[in-house]
C-alpha positions as protocol buffer text, in pm:
chain_id: "A"
residue {
  index: 1
  type: MET
  ca { x: -3153 y: -653 z: 2302 }
}
residue {
  index: 2
  type: LYS
  ca { x: -3365 y: -618 z: 2611 }
}
residue {
  index: 3
  type: HIS
  ca { x: -3403 y: -986 z: 2702 }
}
residue {
  index: 4
  type: VAL
  ca { x: -3056 y: -1139 z: 2704 }
}
residue {
  index: 5
  type: PHE
  ca { x: -3088 y: -1457 z: 2905 }
}
residue {
  index: 6
  type: GLY
  ca { x: -3345 y: -1727 z: 2977 }
}
residue {
  index: 7
  type: ILE
  ca { x: -3326 y: -1877 z: 3327 }
}
residue {
  index: 8
  type: SER
  ca { x: -3303 y: -2254 z: 3304 }
}
residue {
  index: 9
  type: ALA
  ca { x: -3257 y: -2340 z: 3670 }
}
residue {
  index: 10
  type: LEU
  ca { x: -3258 y: -2184 z: 4014 }
}
residue {
  index: 11
  type: VAL
  ca { x: -3117 y: -2367 z: 4313 }
}
residue {
  index: 12
  type: LEU
  ca { x: -3128 y: -2225 z: 4663 }
}
residue {
  index: 13
  type: ALA
  ca { x: -2915 y: -2403 z: 4921 }
}
residue {
  index: 14
  type: VAL
  ca { x: -2934 y: -2263 z: 5274 }
}
residue {
  index: 15
  type: SER
  ca { x: -2671 y: -2331 z: 5537 }
}
residue {
  index: 16
  type: SER
  ca { x: -2625 y: -2167 z: 5874 }
}
residue {
  index: 17
  type: ALA
  ca { x: -2277 y: -2077 z: 5994 }
}
residue {
  index: 18
  type: GLY
  ca { x: -2281 y: -2016 z: 6367 }
}
residue {
  index: 19
  type: CYS
  ca { x: -2557 y: -1861 z: 6571 }
}
residue {
  index: 20
  type: ALA
  ca { x: -2432 y: -1507 z: 6641 }
}
residue {
  index: 21
  type: THR
  ca { x: -2649 y: -1213 z: 6542 }
}
residue {
  index: 22
  type: THR
  ca { x: -2375 y: -1026 z: 6362 }
}
residue {
  index: 23
  type: GLN
  ca { x: -2500 y: -731 z: 6159 }
}
residue {
  index: 24
  type: VAL
  ca { x: -2420 y: -730 z: 5788 }
}
residue {
  index: 25
  type: THR
  ca { x: -2488 y: -479 z: 5512 }
}
residue {
  index: 26
  type: GLY
  ca { x: -2628 y: -574 z: 5174 }
}
residue {
  index: 27
  type: ILE
  ca { x: -2854 y: -490 z: 4880 }
}
residue {
  index: 28
  type: PRO
  ca { x: -3146 y: -683 z: 4723 }
}
residue {
  index: 29
  type: ALA
  ca { x: -3046 y: -970 z: 4495 }
}
residue {
  index: 30
  type: ASP
  ca { x: -3246 y: -838 z: 4200 }
}
residue {
  index: 31
  type: VAL
  ca { x: -3033 y: -521 z: 4189 }
}
residue {
  index: 32
  type: VAL
  ca { x: -2714 y: -729 z: 4159 }
}
residue {
  index: 33
  type: ILE
  ca { x: -2870 y: -966 z: 3903 }
}
residue {
  index: 34
  type: ASP
  ca { x: -2965 y: -672 z: 3680 }
}
residue {
  index: 35
  type: LYS
  ca { x: -2608 y: -541 z: 3701 }
}
residue {
  index: 36
  type: LEU
  ca { x: -2465 y: -881 z: 3610 }
}
residue {
  index: 37
  type: LYS
  ca { x: -2703 y: -926 z: 3316 }
}
residue {
  index: 38
  type: GLU
  ca { x: -2589 y: -590 z: 3186 }
}
residue {
  index: 39
  type: GLN
  ca { x: -2227 y: -707 z: 3190 }
}
residue {
  index: 40
  type: LEU
  ca { x: -2311 y: -1050 z: 3046 }
}
residue {
  index: 41
  type: GLY
  ca { x: -2491 y: -881 z: 2759 }
}
residue {
  index: 42
  type: GLN
  ca { x: -2161 y: -716 z: 2657 }
}
residue {
  index: 43
  type: VAL
  ca { x: -1990 y: -1052 z: 2599 }
}
residue {
  index: 44
  type: GLN
  ca { x: -2040 y: -1120 z: 2228 }
}
residue {
  index: 45
  type: PRO
  ca { x: -1882 y: -1374 z: 1989 }
}
residue {
  index: 46
  type: LEU
  ca { x: -1516 y: -1315 z: 1908 }
}
residue {
  index: 47
  type: ASP
  ca { x: -1371 y: -1429 z: 1573 }
}
residue {
  index: 48
  type: VAL
  ca { x: -990 y: -1407 z: 1558 }
}
residue {
  index: 49
  type: SER
  ca { x: -793 y: -1497 z: 1246 }
}
residue {
  index: 50
  type: TYR
  ca { x: -417 y: -1501 z: 1301 }
}
residue {
  index: 51
  type: LYS
  ca { x: -83 y: -1615 z: 1165 }
}
residue {
  index: 52
  type: ALA
  ca { x: 130 y: -1871 z: 1349 }
}
residue {
  index: 53
  type: GLU
  ca { x: 397 y: -2125 z: 1267 }
}
residue {
  index: 54
  type: ALA
  ca { x: 298 y: -2394 z: 1017 }
}
residue {
  index: 55
  type: GLY
  ca { x: 210 y: -2724 z: 1179 }
}
residue {
  index: 56
  type: CYS
  ca { x: -146 y: -2792 z: 1280 }
}
residue {
  index: 57
  type: GLN
  ca { x: -240 y: -2583 z: 977 }
}
residue {
  index: 58
  type: PRO
  ca { x: 17 y: -2623 z: 695 }
}
residue {
  index: 59
  type: SER
  ca { x: -66 y: -2275 z: 564 }
}
residue {
  index: 60
  type: GLY
  ca { x: 2 y: -2111 z: 901 }
}
residue {
  index: 61
  type: ASP
  ca { x: -347 y: -1959 z: 897 }
}
residue {
  index: 62
  type: TYR
  ca { x: -542 y: -2018 z: 1220 }
}
residue {
  index: 63
  type: ARG
  ca { x: -876 y: -1914 z: 1360 }
}
residue {
  index: 64
  type: ILE
  ca { x: -1043 y: -1906 z: 1702 }
}
residue {
  index: 65
  type: VAL
  ca { x: -1418 y: -1847 z: 1723 }
}
residue {
  index: 66
  type: THR
  ca { x: -1569 y: -1804 z: 2069 }
}
residue {
  index: 67
  type: VAL
  ca { x: -1946 y: -1812 z: 2119 }
}
residue {
  index: 68
  type: PRO
  ca { x: -2098 y: -1751 z: 2466 }
}
residue {
  index: 69
  type: THR
  ca { x: -2336 y: -2034 z: 2553 }
}
residue {
  index: 70
  type: LYS
  ca { x: -2393 y: -2058 z: 2930 }
}
residue {
  index: 71
  type: ALA
  ca { x: -2362 y: -1835 z: 3234 }
}
residue {
  index: 72
  type: GLN
  ca { x: -2373 y: -1935 z: 3599 }
}
residue {
  index: 73
  type: VAL
  ca { x: -2402 y: -1680 z: 3878 }
}
residue {
  index: 74
  type: GLN
  ca { x: -2350 y: -1765 z: 4247 }
}
residue {
  index: 75
  type: LEU
  ca { x: -2449 y: -1507 z: 4505 }
}
residue {
  index: 76
  type: LYS
  ca { x: -2401 y: -1532 z: 4881 }
}
residue {
  index: 77
  type: THR
  ca { x: -2712 y: -1391 z: 5042 }
}
residue {
  index: 78
  type: VAL
  ca { x: -2874 y: -1335 z: 5381 }
}
residue {
  index: 79
  type: LEU
  ca { x: -3245 y: -1414 z: 5419 }
}
residue {
  index: 80
  type: THR
  ca { x: -3455 y: -1160 z: 5609 }
}
residue {
  index: 81
  type: ASN
  ca { x: -3808 y: -1150 z: 5744 }
}
residue {
  index: 82
  type: SER
  ca { x: -3897 y: -784 z: 5725 }
}
residue {
  index: 83
  type: ILE
  ca { x: -3655 y: -562 z: 5529 }
}
residue {
  index: 84
  type: THR
  ca { x: -3804 y: -641 z: 5187 }
}
residue {
  index: 85
  type: VAL
  ca { x: -4120 y: -814 z: 5070 }
}
residue {
  index: 86
  type: GLY
  ca { x: -4091 y: -1169 z: 4939 }
}
residue {
  index: 87
  type: LEU
  ca { x: -4341 y: -1392 z: 4761 }
}
residue {
  index: 88
  type: GLY
  ca { x: -4639 y: -1430 z: 4994 }
}
residue {
  index: 89
  type: GLY
  ca { x: -4459 y: -1219 z: 5253 }
}
residue {
  index: 90
  type: LYS
  ca { x: -4302 y: -1524 z: 5423 }
}
residue {
  index: 91
  type: PHE
  ca { x: -3942 y: -1425 z: 5354 }
}
residue {
  index: 92
  type: GLY
  ca { x: -3791 y: -1104 z: 5228 }
}
residue {
  index: 93
  type: THR
  ca { x: -3605 y: -1079 z: 4901 }
}
residue {
  index: 94
  type: PRO
  ca { x: -3255 y: -1231 z: 4951 }
}
residue {
  index: 95
  type: ILE
  ca { x: -3004 y: -962 z: 5042 }
}
residue {
  index: 96
  type: VAL
  ca { x: -2666 y: -995 z: 4870 }
}
residue {
  index: 97
  type: ALA
  ca { x: -2404 y: -963 z: 5141 }
}
residue {
  index: 98
  type: THR
  ca { x: -2137 y: -693 z: 5111 }
}
residue {
  index: 99
  type: PRO
  ca { x: -1807 y: -678 z: 5302 }
}
residue {
  index: 100
  type: SER
  ca { x: -1809 y: -454 z: 5607 }
}
residue {
  index: 101
  type: VAL
  ca { x: -1486 y: -355 z: 5778 }
}
residue {
  index: 102
  type: SER
  ca { x: -1658 y: -328 z: 6116 }
}
residue {
  index: 103
  type: HIS
  ca { x: -1874 y: -639 z: 6087 }
}
residue {
  index: 104
  type: VAL
  ca { x: -1671 y: -901 z: 5901 }
}
residue {
  index: 105
  type: SER
  ca { x: -1760 y: -1236 z: 6052 }
}
residue {
  index: 106
  type: THR
  ca { x: -1830 y: -1589 z: 5931 }
}
residue {
  index: 107
  type: SER
  ca { x: -2108 y: -1618 z: 6188 }
}
residue {
  index: 108
  type: VAL
  ca { x: -2352 y: -1448 z: 5949 }
}
residue {
  index: 109
  type: LYS
  ca { x: -2618 y: -1696 z: 5837 }
}
residue {
  index: 110
  type: THR
  ca { x: -2576 y: -1713 z: 5462 }
}
residue {
  index: 111
  type: SER
  ca { x: -2748 y: -1888 z: 5175 }
}
residue {
  index: 112
  type: GLN
  ca { x: -2626 y: -1937 z: 4821 }
}
residue {
  index: 113
  type: MET
  ca { x: -2825 y: -1864 z: 4507 }
}
residue {
  index: 114
  type: THR
  ca { x: -2702 y: -2048 z: 4198 }
}
residue {
  index: 115
  type: MET
  ca { x: -2860 y: -1933 z: 3871 }
}
residue {
  index: 116
  type: ASN
  ca { x: -2793 y: -2098 z: 3535 }
}
residue {
  index: 117
  type: PHE
  ca { x: -2862 y: -1910 z: 3212 }
}
residue {
  index: 118
  type: CYS
  ca { x: -2856 y: -1984 z: 2841 }
}
residue {
  index: 119
  type: VAL
  ca { x: -2710 y: -1692 z: 2648 }
}
residue {
  index: 120
  type: MET
  ca { x: -2957 y: -1569 z: 2386 }
}
residue {
  index: 121
  type: PRO
  ca { x: -2815 y: -1484 z: 2040 }
}
residue {
  index: 122
  type: GLU
  ca { x: -2874 y: -1150 z: 1873 }
}
residue {
  index: 123
  type: THR
  ca { x: -3134 y: -1310 z: 1645 }
}
residue {
  index: 124
  type: LEU
  ca { x: -3295 y: -1651 z: 1599 }
}
residue {
  index: 125
  type: MET
  ca { x: -3398 y: -1590 z: 1238 }
}
residue {
  index: 126
  type: GLY
  ca { x: -3147 y: -1846 z: 1112 }
}
residue {
  index: 127
  type: ALA
  ca { x: -3218 y: -2106 z: 1381 }
}
residue {
  index: 128
  type: GLN
  ca { x: -3421 y: -2420 z: 1321 }
}
residue {
  index: 129
  type: SER
  ca { x: -3617 y: -2375 z: 1646 }
}
residue {
  index: 130
  type: PRO
  ca { x: -3652 y: -2107 z: 1917 }
}
residue {
  index: 131
  type: THR
  ca { x: -3506 y: -2334 z: 2187 }
}
residue {
  index: 132
  type: PRO
  ca { x: -3144 y: -2454 z: 2228 }
}
residue {
  index: 133
  type: ASN
  ca { x: -3013 y: -2800 z: 2310 }
}
residue {
  index: 134
  type: GLY
  ca { x: -2877 y: -2904 z: 2649 }
}
residue {
  index: 135
  type: ASP
  ca { x: -2548 y: -2726 z: 2579 }
}
residue {
  index: 136
  type: CYS
  ca { x: -2728 y: -2399 z: 2501 }
}
residue {
  index: 137
  type: LEU
  ca { x: -2646 y: -2421 z: 2130 }
}
residue {
  index: 138
  type: TRP
  ca { x: -2901 y: -2371 z: 1853 }
}
residue {
  index: 139
  type: THR
  ca { x: -2938 y: -2586 z: 1542 }
}
residue {
  index: 140
  type: LEU
  ca { x: -2915 y: -2373 z: 1230 }
}
residue {
  index: 141
  type: ALA
  ca { x: -3178 y: -2401 z: 958 }
}
residue {
  index: 142
  type: ASP
  ca { x: -2887 y: -2408 z: 712 }
}
residue {
  index: 143
  type: PRO
  ca { x: -2603 y: -2602 z: 878 }
}
residue {
  index: 144
  type: LYS
  ca { x: -2358 y: -2486 z: 610 }
}
residue {
  index: 145
  type: LYS
  ca { x: -2376 y: -2124 z: 727 }
}
residue {
  index: 146
  type: PRO
  ca { x: -2127 y: -1991 z: 989 }
}
residue {
  index: 147
  type: TYR
  ca { x: -2278 y: -2021 z: 1336 }
}
residue {
  index: 148
  type: ALA
  ca { x: -2164 y: -1688 z: 1485 }
}
residue {
  index: 149
  type: ASP
  ca { x: -2235 y: -1488 z: 1170 }
}
residue {
  index: 150
  type: THR
  ca { x: -2587 y: -1631 z: 1146 }
}
residue {
  index: 151
  type: LEU
  ca { x: -2697 y: -1575 z: 1505 }
}
residue {
  index: 152
  type: TRP
  ca { x: -2493 y: -1256 z: 1577 }
}
residue {
  index: 153
  type: PRO
  ca { x: -2497 y: -1080 z: 1237 }
}
residue {
  index: 154
  type: THR
  ca { x: -2393 y: -737 z: 1373 }
}
residue {
  index: 155
  type: LYS
  ca { x: -2264 y: -811 z: 1725 }
}
residue {
  index: 156
  type: LYS
  ca { x: -1979 y: -1050 z: 1640 }
}
residue {
  index: 157
  type: ARG
  ca { x: -1634 y: -891 z: 1673 }
}
residue {
  index: 158
  type: SER
  ca { x: -1371 y: -991 z: 1417 }
}
residue {
  index: 159
  type: LEU
  ca { x: -992 y: -947 z: 1448 }
}
residue {
  index: 160
  type: ASN
  ca { x: -706 y: -1022 z: 1208 }
}
residue {
  index: 161
  type: LEU
  ca { x: -361 y: -1059 z: 1364 }
}
residue {
  index: 162
  type: ASP
  ca { x: -18 y: -1096 z: 1204 }
}
residue {
  index: 163
  type: LEU
  ca { x: 243 y: -1344 z: 1324 }
}
residue {
  index: 164
  type: GLN
  ca { x: 294 y: -1285 z: 1697 }
}
residue {
  index: 165
  type: SER
  ca { x: 633 y: -1270 z: 1868 }
}
residue {
  index: 166
  type: HIS
  ca { x: 691 y: -1517 z: 2153 }
}
residue {
  index: 167
  type: GLU
  ca { x: 1003 y: -1349 z: 2298 }
}
residue {
  index: 168
  type: GLN
  ca { x: 816 y: -1136 z: 2551 }
}
residue {
  index: 169
  type: HIS
  ca { x: 646 y: -1442 z: 2698 }
}
residue {
  index: 170
  type: ASN
  ca { x: 959 y: -1645 z: 2772 }
}
residue {
  index: 171
  type: LYS
  ca { x: 1022 y: -1491 z: 3113 }
}
residue {
  index: 172
  type: VAL
  ca { x: 881 y: -1461 z: 3464 }
}
residue {
  index: 173
  type: VAL
  ca { x: 656 y: -1158 z: 3498 }
}
residue {
  index: 174
  type: SER
  ca { x: 607 y: -953 z: 3815 }
}
residue {
  index: 175
  type: ILE
  ca { x: 261 y: -793 z: 3826 }
}
residue {
  index: 176
  type: ALA
  ca { x: 208 y: -473 z: 4024 }
}
residue {
  index: 177
  type: ALA
  ca { x: -128 y: -348 z: 4150 }
}
residue {
  index: 178
  type: LYS
  ca { x: -130 y: -73 z: 3885 }
}
residue {
  index: 179
  type: ASP
  ca { x: -110 y: -340 z: 3612 }
}
residue {
  index: 180
  type: GLN
  ca { x: -434 y: -505 z: 3724 }
}
residue {
  index: 181
  type: PRO
  ca { x: -785 y: -392 z: 3622 }
}
residue {
  index: 182
  type: SER
  ca { x: -981 y: -210 z: 3891 }
}
residue {
  index: 183
  type: ASP
  ca { x: -1320 y: -328 z: 3764 }
}
residue {
  index: 184
  type: PRO
  ca { x: -1430 y: -671 z: 3639 }
}
residue {
  index: 185
  type: ASN
  ca { x: -1479 y: -696 z: 3265 }
}
residue {
  index: 186
  type: LEU
  ca { x: -1577 y: -1033 z: 3122 }
}
residue {
  index: 187
  type: ALA
  ca { x: -1508 y: -924 z: 2764 }
}
residue {
  index: 188
  type: ASP
  ca { x: -1146 y: -833 z: 2851 }
}
residue {
  index: 189
  type: MET
  ca { x: -1103 y: -1160 z: 3041 }
}
residue {
  index: 190
  type: LEU
  ca { x: -1218 y: -1354 z: 2735 }
}
residue {
  index: 191
  type: GLN
  ca { x: -970 y: -1174 z: 2510 }
}
residue {
  index: 192
  type: SER
  ca { x: -688 y: -1248 z: 2757 }
}
residue {
  index: 193
  type: ALA
  ca { x: -777 y: -1617 z: 2759 }
}
residue {
  index: 194
  type: VAL
  ca { x: -784 y: -1629 z: 2379 }
}
residue {
  index: 195
  type: ALA
  ca { x: -444 y: -1454 z: 2368 }
}
residue {
  index: 196
  type: GLY
  ca { x: -300 y: -1739 z: 2575 }
}
residue {
  index: 197
  type: LEU
  ca { x: -418 y: -1987 z: 2312 }
}
residue {
  index: 198
  type: ILE
  ca { x: -278 y: -1779 z: 2028 }
}
residue {
  index: 199
  type: TYR
  ca { x: 71 y: -1749 z: 2182 }
}
residue {
  index: 200
  type: SER
  ca { x: 99 y: -2124 z: 2243 }
}
residue {
  index: 201
  type: SER
  ca { x: 296 y: -2352 z: 2010 }
}
residue {
  index: 202
  type: HIS
  ca { x: 116 y: -2482 z: 1702 }
}
residue {
  index: 203
  type: LYS
  ca { x: 383 y: -2718 z: 1564 }
}
residue {
  index: 204
  type: ASP
  ca { x: 350 y: -3060 z: 1725 }
}
residue {
  index: 205
  type: SER
  ca { x: 49 y: -3245 z: 1871 }
}
residue {
  index: 206
  type: CYS
  ca { x: -271 y: -3078 z: 1759 }
}
residue {
  index: 207
  type: LEU
  ca { x: -594 y: -3037 z: 1955 }
}
residue {
  index: 208
  type: LEU
  ca { x: -932 y: -2919 z: 1834 }
}
residue {
  index: 209
  type: PRO
  ca { x: -1079 y: -2679 z: 2094 }
}
residue {
  index: 210
  type: GLN
  ca { x: -1428 y: -2750 z: 2231 }
}
residue {
  index: 211
  type: ASN
  ca { x: -1518 y: -2498 z: 2503 }
}
residue {
  index: 212
  type: MET
  ca { x: -1372 y: -2264 z: 2763 }
}
residue {
  index: 213
  type: ASP
  ca { x: -1496 y: -2133 z: 3098 }
}
residue {
  index: 214
  type: VAL
  ca { x: -1413 y: -1781 z: 3219 }
}
residue {
  index: 215
  type: GLN
  ca { x: -1483 y: -1724 z: 3588 }
}
residue {
  index: 216
  type: LEU
  ca { x: -1486 y: -1397 z: 3777 }
}
residue {
  index: 217
  type: ALA
  ca { x: -1483 y: -1375 z: 4158 }
}
residue {
  index: 218
  type: PHE
  ca { x: -1617 y: -1046 z: 4289 }
}
residue {
  index: 219
  type: GLN
  ca { x: -1759 y: -863 z: 4587 }
}
residue {
  index: 220
  type: VAL
  ca { x: -2043 y: -612 z: 4591 }
}
residue {
  index: 221
  type: THR
  ca { x: -2019 y: -270 z: 4752 }
}
residue {
  index: 222
  type: ALA
  ca { x: -2308 y: -27 z: 4786 }
}
residue {
  index: 223
  type: GLN
  ca { x: -2307 y: 345 z: 4864 }
}
residue {
  index: 224
  type: ILE
  ca { x: -2655 y: 422 z: 4992 }
}
residue {
  index: 225
  type: ASP
  ca { x: -2587 y: 796 z: 5016 }
}
residue {
  index: 226
  type: ALA
  ca { x: -2495 y: 803 z: 4645 }
}
residue {
  index: 227
  type: GLY
  ca { x: -2835 y: 678 z: 4538 }
}
residue {
  index: 228
  type: LEU
  ca { x: -2757 y: 308 z: 4578 }
}
residue {
  index: 229
  type: LYS
  ca { x: -2442 y: 308 z: 4368 }
}
residue {
  index: 230
  type: LEU
  ca { x: -2346 y: -52 z: 4296 }
}
residue {
  index: 231
  type: ASP
  ca { x: -1986 y: -158 z: 4231 }
}
residue {
  index: 232
  type: LEU
  ca { x: -1856 y: -504 z: 4143 }
}
residue {
  index: 233
  type: ILE
  ca { x: -1504 y: -533 z: 4285 }
}
residue {
  index: 234
  type: VAL
  ca { x: -1260 y: -802 z: 4169 }
}
residue {
  index: 235
  type: VAL
  ca { x: -1154 y: -1006 z: 4472 }
}
residue {
  index: 236
  type: ASN
  ca { x: -792 y: -967 z: 4583 }
}
residue {
  index: 237
  type: PHE
  ca { x: -590 y: -1261 z: 4711 }
}
residue {
  index: 238
  type: GLN
  ca { x: -608 y: -1138 z: 5069 }
}
residue {
  index: 239
  type: ASP
  ca { x: -986 y: -1100 z: 5045 }
}
residue {
  index: 240
  type: THR
  ca { x: -1030 y: -1476 z: 5002 }
}
residue {
  index: 241
  type: GLN
  ca { x: -932 y: -1543 z: 5362 }
}
residue {
  index: 242
  type: SER
  ca { x: -1193 y: -1722 z: 5574 }
}
residue {
  index: 243
  type: SER
  ca { x: -1309 y: -1396 z: 5733 }
}
residue {
  index: 244
  type: LYS
  ca { x: -1451 y: -1276 z: 5400 }
}
residue {
  index: 245
  type: ARG
  ca { x: -1550 y: -1593 z: 5219 }
}
residue {
  index: 246
  type: ASP
  ca { x: -1917 y: -1536 z: 5296 }
}
residue {
  index: 247
  type: TYR
  ca { x: -1905 y: -1225 z: 5077 }
}
residue {
  index: 248
  type: THR
  ca { x: -1734 y: -1363 z: 4764 }
}
residue {
  index: 249
  type: HIS
  ca { x: -1959 y: -1417 z: 4462 }
}
residue {
  index: 250
  type: THR
  ca { x: -1876 y: -1574 z: 4126 }
}
residue {
  index: 251
  type: ILE
  ca { x: -1991 y: -1551 z: 3767 }
}
residue {
  index: 252
  type: ASP
  ca { x: -1887 y: -1823 z: 3523 }
}
residue {
  index: 253
  type: VAL
  ca { x: -1939 y: -1791 z: 3147 }
}
residue {
  index: 254
  type: THR
  ca { x: -1894 y: -2089 z: 2912 }
}
residue {
  index: 255
  type: PHE
  ca { x: -1782 y: -2028 z: 2555 }
}
residue {
  index: 256
  type: SER
  ca { x: -1805 y: -2279 z: 2272 }
}
residue {
  index: 257
  type: LEU
  ca { x: -1491 y: -2288 z: 2056 }
}
residue {
  index: 258
  type: ALA
  ca { x: -1620 y: -2567 z: 1832 }
}
residue {
  index: 259
  type: GLN
  ca { x: -1810 y: -2339 z: 1590 }
}
residue {
  index: 260
  type: GLY
  ca { x: -1536 y: -2254 z: 1343 }
}
residue {
  index: 261
  type: SER
  ca { x: -1204 y: -2277 z: 1532 }
}
residue {
  index: 262
  type: THR
  ca { x: -909 y: -2457 z: 1370 }
}
residue {
  index: 263
  type: ALA
  ca { x: -694 y: -2720 z: 1540 }
}
residue {
  index: 264
  type: SER
  ca { x: -381 y: -2598 z: 1718 }
}
residue {
  index: 265
  type: LEU
  ca { x: -158 y: -2695 z: 2010 }
}
residue {
  index: 266
  type: TYR
  ca { x: -257 y: -2580 z: 2361 }
}
C-alpha cells in the first residue's frame, strides 16, 4: 500500500519568539513526514471480541472495533532562506527542529505545520464512492456488510479474549523507566487504550462508543554521521519544560468505534 494518506488540509502559522540568532539543528520536514507516514500505515483496524460481566450485553459477549479515520501531525519548524530549496526559491524547505543540549533556547524563531490526513483503507472495492465523508468514513456499497472487513479484508487484526481479571487493576501502580517503551508505537498505544475500555465495568449505565483519539508527543533526533539516521523519541515529563517546548511535535490519530462495537460502561 504505497499511498496511505490523502492530505486534506495544510495550515502554516508562523510566530516569532524573541529576536536572538540562536543556532538550532534540524532536518527537512519531508524526511520526518515520510517517517510518520510509515508509522501511520502500520495502524490497522482492531477487532476485539471478549467476555465480561453480563449487563450491557446480557450474554456477556462484547466487541470493540477500532477503525483509523483521521490523522493530524503538528511539526515545529524553522524557516530558512538558503539551506534547502523551496518552491520558487523564496524560502527553503521547513526544517524540523531537534533538541540540542548546547543550543536549547526559546528564542529560536519557529513556525508550526499542521497537516490533516484521511486514512485510506486497504481497498475501496466495496465502497460506494472513492471519496469519504467529512469524518473520513466511506459509505459501503452494501451497508449490511461489516465495515472493517470490507475495506481492510486482510489487514484487520482480530483478537478473542476470555473473561479478564480485575484484581491487578485495583491498586496504585509505580512505573519505572524500564517499564516504559523507548520508541513511539501508535499500534501499541491503541491496544493499551482499548485494554482500558475492556477492563472497565460493564454492569450499570451503558454507553455506545463513537470515537477515540490517540496522541503521541515526540521529538526528532538526527545523526548526520550515521547517514541521516532519524529517531522519533517519546517526550519525557521533564522535556516538556519551557526550554524545550519549541522542539515538541505531536501526532494525533482518530479511531471510529461506531463500526461494530457493542455498548458497555466506560
